[in-house]
C-alpha positions in Angstrom: -12.4 -17.0 29.0 -12.6 -17.1 25.4 -10.4 -15.0 23.5 -11.5 -13.1 20.5 -8.7 -11.6 18.4 -10.7 -9.5 15.7 -14.0 -8.3 14.8 -14.7 -11.5 12.6 -17.7 -12.7 14.6 -17.4 -16.3 12.9 -14.5 -16.9 15.3 -16.5 -15.7 18.5 -17.7 -18.2 20.8 -20.9 -16.4 22.0 -21.9 -18.9 24.4 -18.9 -18.5 26.4 -17.6 -15.3 28.4 -15.3 -13.3 26.2 -12.2 -11.2 26.6 -11.3 -9.2 23.6 -7.7 -8.9 22.7 -8.4 -4.9 22.1 -11.0 -2.4 21.1 -10.4 -3.2 17.5 -12.8 -6.3 17.9 -15.8 -4.3 19.0 -17.2 -2.6 15.9 -19.9 0.0 16.8 -22.2 -1.0 14.2 -22.4 -4.5 15.8 -22.9 -3.1 19.4 -26.3 -4.9 19.8 -24.2 -8.1 19.7 -21.2 -7.3 21.8 -23.1 -5.7 24.4 -25.4 -8.8 25.2 -22.2 -11.0 25.6 -20.5 -10.9 28.9 -17.1 -9.5 28.1 -14.0 -7.9 28.9 -11.1 -6.2 27.0 -7.5 -6.8 27.5 -5.2 -3.7 28.3 -3.1 -2.2 25.5 0.5 -2.6 25.7 1.2 0.8 24.1 -1.0 2.9 26.5 2.3 2.9 28.2 3.7 5.6 25.9 7.4 5.5 27.2 7.3 1.9 26.3 5.9 2.7 22.8 8.7 5.2 22.3 11.6 2.7 23.6 10.0 -0.1 21.3 10.2 2.4 18.2 13.8 2.9 18.8 14.4 -0.9 19.3 12.4 -1.5 15.7 14.5 1.1 14.1 17.5 -1.0 14.8 15.9 -4.1 13.9 14.8 -2.3 10.4 18.4 -1.5 9.9 19.8 -4.9 10.6 17.3 -6.7 8.3 17.7 -4.0 5.6 21.2 -5.0 5.3 20.5 -8.7 5.3 17.8 -8.3 2.7 19.9 -6.3 0.4 22.4 -9.2 0.3 19.7 -11.6 -0.2 17.7 -9.9 -2.8 21.0 -9.1 -4.7 21.7 -12.7 -4.8 18.1 -13.8 -5.7 18.0 -11.3 -8.9 21.6 -11.5 -9.6 22.4 -8.1 -9.4 24.6 -5.9 -7.3 22.5 -2.9 -6.2 23.3 -0.7 -3.1 21.6 -0.8 0.2 20.1 2.8 -0.8 18.8 1.2 -3.6 16.9 -1.4 -1.7 16.0 1.0 1.0 14.1 2.9 -1.6 12.2 0.0 -3.1 11.5 -2.2 0.0 12.3 0.1 2.7 8.6 1.6 3.4 7.1 -2.2 3.3 10.1 -3.3 5.6 9.5 -0.8 8.4 5.7 -0.9 8.3 5.8 -4.8 8.5 8.4 -5.0 11.4 6.3 -2.4 13.2 3.1 -4.1 12.8 4.1 -7.6 13.4 5.7 -6.4 16.6 2.3 -4.8 17.8 0.4 -8.2 16.9 3.2 -10.0 18.7 3.0 -7.9 21.9 -0.7 -8.5 22.3 -0.5 -12.3 21.7 2.3 -12.4 24.2 0.2 -10.5 27.0 -2.9 -12.6 26.2 -0.8 -15.7 26.9 0.7 -14.5 30.1 -2.7 -13.4 31.7 -3.2 -16.9 32.5 -7.1 -17.2 32.2 -7.6 -17.9 28.6 -9.4 -21.2 28.0 -9.8 -21.3 24.3 -9.9 -19.2 21.1 -10.7 -20.0 17.4 -8.0 -19.6 14.8 -7.5 -20.1 11.1 -5.0 -22.8 10.2 -2.0 -20.9 8.3 1.2 -21.5 7.2 3.9 -18.8 6.2 2.6 -17.9 3.1 -0.9 -17.2 4.2 -0.8 -13.8 2.4 1.7 -12.6 0.0 0.6 -9.0 -1.3 1.2 -7.8 -4.5 2.7 -4.4 -3.8 2.8 -2.1 -0.7 -0.8 -0.8 -1.4 -2.3 -4.3 -1.2 0.0 -4.6 2.0 -1.3 -1.6 3.6 -5.1 -2.2 2.8 -4.8 -5.6 4.6 -2.7 -4.6 7.7 -5.5 -2.5 8.6 -8.4 -5.0 7.8 -9.8 -7.7 10.2 -9.2 -10.6 7.8 -5.6 -10.2 7.4 -4.9 -9.6 11.1 -6.8 -12.7 12.0 -4.7 -14.7 9.9 -1.7 -12.9 11.5 -3.1 -13.2 15.0 -3.8 -17.1 14.2 -0.2 -17.6 13.1 1.1 -16.1 16.2 -1.0 -18.0 18.5 -0.2 -21.4 16.6 3.7 -20.5 16.7 3.8 -19.5 20.3 1.7 -22.2 21.5 1.0 -20.5 24.9 -2.9 -20.1 24.2 -5.3 -23.0 23.9 -7.1 -22.9 20.4 -9.1 -24.7 17.9 -8.8 -24.6 14.2 -12.0 -23.2 12.7 -11.4 -22.8 8.7 -13.8 -20.1 7.2 -13.0 -19.8 3.5 -14.8 -16.5 3.4 -12.5 -14.9 6.1 -9.4 -16.0 4.1 -10.4 -13.9 1.2 -7.6 -11.2 1.0 -8.1 -7.9 -0.6 -6.2 -7.0 -3.6 -6.4 -3.4 -4.8 -7.8 -3.0 -8.2 -4.8 -1.6 -10.0 -6.3 -1.8 -13.6 -6.9 1.8 -15.0 -9.8 2.7 -17.6 -8.9 3.1 -21.3 -9.2 6.8 -21.2 -6.5 7.0 -18.3 -4.3 4.8 -20.2 -4.6 6.9 -23.2 -4.0 9.7 -21.3 -0.7 8.3 -19.6 0.5 7.1 -23.1 0.0 10.8 -24.5 1.9 12.4 -21.5 4.7 9.8 -21.9 5.0 10.4 -25.6 5.2 14.1 -24.9 7.7 13.7 -22.2 10.1 11.5 -24.6 10.1 14.0 -27.3 11.5 16.8 -24.8 15.0 17.2 -25.4 17.4 16.0 -22.3 18.6 19.5 -21.4 14.9 20.7 -20.9 14.0 18.0 -18.3 17.0 18.2 -16.1 14.7 18.6 -13.0 11.7 15.9 -13.0 8.7 16.5 -10.5 6.5 13.7 -9.4 3.4 14.1 -6.9 5.3 17.5 -5.7 2.4 18.8 -3.8 1.8 21.8 -5.6 -0.9 23.1 -7.9 -0.2 22.4 -11.5 -0.1 26.1 -12.4 2.8 26.6 -9.6 4.5 23.6 -10.9 4.5 24.8 -14.7 5.6 28.2 -13.4 8.5 26.5 -11.3 9.4 24.3 -14.1 9.5 27.5 -16.4 11.8 29.2 -14.0 14.3 26.6 -14.1 14.4 26.4 -17.8 12.7 23.3 -18.3 9.4 23.0 -20.4 6.3 21.8 -18.3 6.1 18.2 -18.0 3.7 15.8 -15.9 5.1 12.4 -14.5 2.7 9.7 -13.3 4.3 6.5 -11.9 1.2 5.1 -10.5 0.6 3.1 -13.5 -1.2 -0.2 -14.5 0.7 -3.0 -12.9 0.3 -6.2 -14.5 3.4 -7.7 -13.1 2.4 -10.1 -10.7 3.2 -13.5 -11.7 2.4 -16.7 -9.4 4.2 -16.9 -6.3 7.4 -19.1 -6.8 7.5 -21.6 -3.7 10.9 -22.8 -4.6 12.4 -19.1 -4.5 10.6 -18.5 -1.2 11.5 -21.8 0.4 15.3 -20.9 -0.4 14.9 -17.4 0.9 16.0 -18.4 4.3 16.6 -16.0 7.1 18.6 -16.6 10.5 19.3 -13.3 12.1 16.8 -13.4 14.9 18.4 -12.4 18.4 14.8 -13.3 20.1 11.6 -15.0 19.7 9.9 -12.1 17.9 13.1 -11.7 15.5 12.8 -15.6 14.8 9.4 -14.9 13.8 10.3 -12.2 11.6 13.1 -14.3 10.1 10.3 -16.6 9.2 7.4 -14.5 8.0 9.8 -12.0 5.8 10.4 -14.5 3.1 6.7 -15.5 2.8 5.2 -11.8 3.2 7.3 -9.6 0.8 5.3 -8.3 -1.8 5.4 -10.4 -5.1 6.8 -7.2 -7.0 9.8 -7.2 -5.1 10.6 -11.0 -5.7 8.8 -12.7 -8.5 7.5 -9.5 -10.2 10.8 -7.7 -10.0 12.7 -8.4 -13.2 9.7 -7.9 -15.5 8.7 -4.8 -13.8 12.3 -3.4 -13.7 12.6 -3.9 -17.6 9.2 -2.1 -18.0 10.0 0.9 -16.1 13.5 1.1 -18.0 11.9 1.0 -21.2 9.0 3.4 -20.4 11.0 5.9 -18.3 14.4 6.4 -19.9 15.1 9.8 -18.5 18.2 10.3 -16.9 17.6 13.6 -14.9 20.0 15.6 -12.7 17.5 16.0 -10.1 14.3 14.2 -8.9 11.8 16.0 -6.7 8.8 14.5 -5.0 6.6 15.1 -2.0 4.3 12.0 -1.9 5.6 9.4 -4.2 8.5 7.8 -2.0 6.3 5.4 0.1 3.8 3.7 -2.0 4.0 4.3 -5.5 6.1 1.4 -6.7 7.0 2.8 -10.3 8.5 5.9 -8.8 10.4 4.0 -6.2 11.9 1.4 -8.9 12.8 4.3 -11.3 14.1 6.6 -8.6 16.5 3.6 -7.1 18.0 3.3 -10.5 18.4 6.8 -11.4 20.0 7.4 -8.0 22.6 4.7 -8.8 23.3 6.4 -12.0 24.0 10.0 -10.3 20.7 11.6 -10.0 20.1 13.8 -7.0 17.0 13.1 -5.0 15.3 16.0 -3.2 12.0 15.2 -1.2 9.6 17.7 0.5 7.6 18.0 3.5 3.9 17.0 2.7 2.0 17.8 5.8 2.0 18.4 9.4 3.5 16.6 12.4 6.9 16.4 10.6 9.5 18.2 12.6 7.1 18.5 15.4 6.7 14.7 16.7 9.1 13.1 19.0 9.3 10.0 16.7 8.2 9.0 13.2 9.5 6.2 11.0 8.3 7.6 7.9 9.9 10.7 8.1 13.1 9.0 9.1 12.9 6.9 5.9 12.2 10.1 3.7 15.2 11.8 5.0 17.5 8.8 4.9 16.8 8.4 1.0 17.2 11.9 0.1 20.2 14.2 -0.9 18.1 17.0 0.6 14.9 17.5 2.2 12.8 20.4 2.1 10.9 21.2 5.5 8.3 23.9 6.0 10.7 25.8 8.3 12.1 23.4 10.9 15.6 22.2 11.2 17.5 19.7 13.4 20.9 20.6 14.9 23.9 18.8 12.9 21.5 17.5 10.1 22.5 19.2 7.1 20.3 17.5 4.8 17.4 19.4 6.1 16.5 22.7 4.4 13.8 25.1 5.6 12.1 26.3 2.6 8.6 28.1 2.1 5.9 25.8 1.4 4.5 26.0 -2.2 0.8 24.6 -1.0 0.9 27.0 2.1 2.1 30.1 0.1 -0.8 29.5 -2.0 -3.3 29.5 0.9 -1.7 32.5 2.2 -2.1 34.5 -1.2 -5.7 33.1 -1.6 -6.7 35.1 1.7 -9.5 32.8 2.9 -11.8 35.2 4.6 -13.9 34.1 7.6 -17.7 34.7 7.3 -19.0 36.7 10.0 -22.1 34.7 10.8 -20.7 31.5 9.7 -20.4 28.2 11.4 -17.7 26.9 13.7 -15.8 24.3 11.7 -14.6 21.4 13.9 -12.0 19.1 12.2 -11.7 15.6 13.3 -9.1 12.9 12.4 -9.3 9.3 11.8 -6.9 6.5 12.5 -7.0 2.6 11.5 -8.4 0.6 14.5 -5.1 -1.7 14.3 -1.5 0.1 14.8 0.2 0.8 11.6 3.6 2.7 11.2 4.9 4.4 14.2 4.9 8.0 14.9 3.7 10.2 18.0 -0.1 10.0 17.7 -2.7 8.0 19.3 -2.3 4.5 18.5 -5.1 1.7 17.8 -7.7 1.7 20.5 -6.3 5.2 21.8 -8.7 6.5 19.0 -11.5 6.0 21.4 -10.0 8.1 24.0 -9.6 10.9 21.3 -13.3 10.6 20.7 -14.0 10.9 24.1 -12.1 14.2 24.4 -14.4 15.5 21.5 -17.6 14.9 23.5 -16.0 16.6 26.4 -15.4 19.7 24.2 -18.9 19.8 23.0 -20.1 19.4 26.7 -18.0 22.2 27.7 -19.3 24.8 25.0 -22.3 27.2 25.5 -25.5 26.5 23.8 -25.2 29.3 21.3 -21.5 27.8 20.3 -23.2 24.3 20.1 -25.8 25.5 17.7 -23.0 26.7 15.3 -20.6 23.7 15.5 -20.1 21.8 12.2 -18.2 18.4 12.7 -16.1 17.7 9.8 -15.2 13.7 10.4 -12.0 12.2 8.7 -12.8 11.3 5.0 -12.2 7.5 6.0 -13.6 5.9 8.8 -11.4 2.8 9.0 -14.2 0.9 10.9 -14.7 3.0 13.9 -18.2 4.0 12.6 -17.3 7.5 13.6 -20.2 9.4 12.2 -22.6 7.2 14.3 -20.7 7.2 17.4 -20.5 11.1 17.2 -24.3 11.5 16.4 -25.0 9.0 19.4 -22.7 11.2 21.6 -23.5 14.4 20.6 -27.0 14.2 18.7 -27.6 18.1 18.4 -24.4 18.9 16.7 -24.6 19.3 12.9 -21.9 17.0 10.8 -21.1 17.9 7.2 -21.9 15.7 4.3 -18.4 15.4 3.0 -19.1 17.1 -0.3 -17.1 20.0 0.3 -13.3 20.5 0.7 -12.0 21.9 4.1 -11.2 25.3 2.6 -14.6 25.6 0.8 -16.0 25.1 4.4 -13.8 27.5 5.8 -15.1 30.1 3.4 -18.6 29.5 5.1 -17.2 29.5 8.7 -16.1 32.0 11.3 -13.8 30.0 13.3 -11.8 26.7 12.9 -11.1 23.9 15.4 -8.3 21.9 15.2 -8.1 18.6 17.0 -5.0 16.9 16.4 -1.4 17.8 15.3 -1.0 17.3 11.6 -1.9 19.4 8.4 -5.3 21.0 8.9 -4.5 23.7 11.5 -1.2 24.6 9.6 -3.5 25.2 6.4 -5.8 27.4 8.6 -2.6 29.5 10.0 -1.3 30.0 6.7 -4.6 31.5 5.4 -4.7 33.6 8.6 -8.0 32.0 9.5 -9.1 32.3 13.2 -8.2 29.0 14.7 -8.2 27.2 18.0 -6.5 24.0 18.5 -6.5 21.3 21.4 -5.3 17.9 21.9 -4.1 15.6 24.6 -0.2 16.1 25.2 0.2 12.4 26.3 -0.6 11.1 22.9 1.1 13.9 20.8 4.6 13.9 22.2 7.0 16.7 20.7 10.3 16.7 19.9 12.5 18.7 22.0 13.3 21.4 19.3 9.4 22.0 18.9 8.4 22.3 22.5 9.2 26.1 22.6 7.1 26.9 19.6 4.1 25.1 20.7 4.8 26.7 24.4 4.1 30.1 22.5 0.9 29.0 20.9 -0.1 27.7 24.5 0.6 30.8 26.3 -1.4 33.1 23.7 -4.4 30.6 24.2 -4.5 29.2 20.5 -3.3 25.8 21.7 -5.2 23.9 24.5 -4.2 20.9 26.4 -7.8 19.9 27.6 -11.1 20.1 25.7 -12.6 22.3 28.6 -9.9 24.7 28.2 -10.6 24.9 24.4 -14.2 25.1 24.9 -14.1 27.9 27.3 -11.7 30.0 24.9 -14.3 29.3 22.2 -17.1 30.5 24.4 -15.4 33.8 24.8 -14.6 34.5 21.3 -16.9 33.1 19.0 -19.2 36.1 18.6 -16.1 37.9 16.9 -13.4 35.5 16.4 -11.8 37.7 13.9 -10.9 40.7 16.5 -9.2 38.2 18.7 -7.3 36.7 16.0 -6.0 39.9 14.6 -5.0 41.1 18.1 -1.2 41.9 18.5 -0.5 39.0 20.9 -2.1 36.4 18.8 -0.8 37.4 15.4 2.6 37.6 16.9 2.4 33.9 18.4 0.9 32.7 15.2 3.5 34.3 12.9 6.6 33.0 15.2 5.1 29.5 15.0 4.5 29.6 11.3 8.0 30.8 10.7 9.0 27.5 12.1 6.6 25.0 10.8 4.5 26.7 8.1 6.7 29.0 6.3 5.4 30.8 3.3 6.7 33.5 1.0 5.2 35.7 -2.0 8.0 34.8 -4.2 8.6 31.1 -3.1 9.2 29.9 -6.8 12.3 32.2 -6.9 13.5 30.9 -3.9 12.9 27.3 -5.0 14.4 27.9 -8.2 17.8 29.4 -6.7 18.1 26.4 -4.4 17.3 23.7 -7.1 20.0 25.2 -9.3 22.2 25.1 -6.6 21.9 21.5 -5.9 22.3 20.5 -9.6 
């Protein structure tokens, strides 16, 4: 049988019986093509969720090993002597993403080779330097794209040699995405004016610097004034013209030999040729630029959203941490503190001096500081009122077709199971409820063609046009349906908006500390672990969901849960002021 690894049809032999490496190969918009070919799909290794968790633990150990090695290597290349924490802040997000992504692709190729009936596949001829991203954002966009993944699968097939292959060069398939990092003239002028204003402020009036704090601007300014600071805005997502040509000499001399098994030996080979340009060839120039533009030496740096992908912030913060600044990070969405595993959350907690949670904590982790959420507190204050004769807003998620960073959610092709569960919910509601449902698909499709799939699965149910925010839609709705364990239902809870949530617990594993709180929601009938149970509850309450929501037992369950995972306070700014001053 002929193996197909991605959705790039120029690498399909349509004259043969095909076995697809995974469901990511079968674009729904091309259904008329692959339905006409005799085909099957290989099982997905991480359908075994216990294996997924154990692999996460293994890859975390791999990450720590290679971070230590790369700290020494990068210090040597750049003739510097920075700490492991410094390099963790700068390269850590790329490194753990890459380690986890490569392992997923590696397992797929291992399984395909082991089945014993693959007769051929078409690959692209690649060397280790088939793709070198400029920065983290370029890397992320490529790792969820078919072209890059075909190159990666091609490399693994060629390297392992356990699957028969032919090399088919197609130049259009080797064109790699690069994010447009240019910014227009008006934004450049605005950034220059902001930076000029910031430089004019005396140092004692900008001891606390907030970057992407996940707060409304008016709340940020109030917080800054309460701290005795002048209001400032910082944007490190800047125009980055620091991408020189790849230096093959540096890359060829960047030798790693730490692999303890086949996968890690492949990792040894690929890291020197896959590490973004900004961390090697562009490092010195970008460091000097940041040092010149952002000369502040704050006592405390605070962010919620900047520590993963905003390179300017990472370079500047790593430098300031070594100069003595404190780093405080804040939770910026749901799932944190709830899920059984999350490599991104682990990274954020590790690099911070203190981590503001939305109410949760872990035994013996003194970095975790339960604090009222500024964003959720504002939602509570605004009191979004349900519309008695409004729609039922049904909020859906979206995930990449290919696995990316690891946390306890559906992975890769398991997204299709999630969509099937939505259909089961629609099948379970009564006709009057079905007429009221308004589906809100996720803002980004990732190639699943979600809107068309949903239309074909549930042709009579309305879909929103994507022009309104979720909060605007809530104001036109009587009830909210949440379908995944992330931010949206926490926002609805904070606004005290009638909400029912459901998901499959097999794909949303909880940490031990969170389970009692979700049991409270489940016992109250707010959380359901099957689409049919959720549909039955909606059928029972849809005519007057506010009466159900305001009943004593529902409010009690919601309030206990929010006290742990969606903490709010009317005077949250005062609480933050006291805590931040105490840190400094």
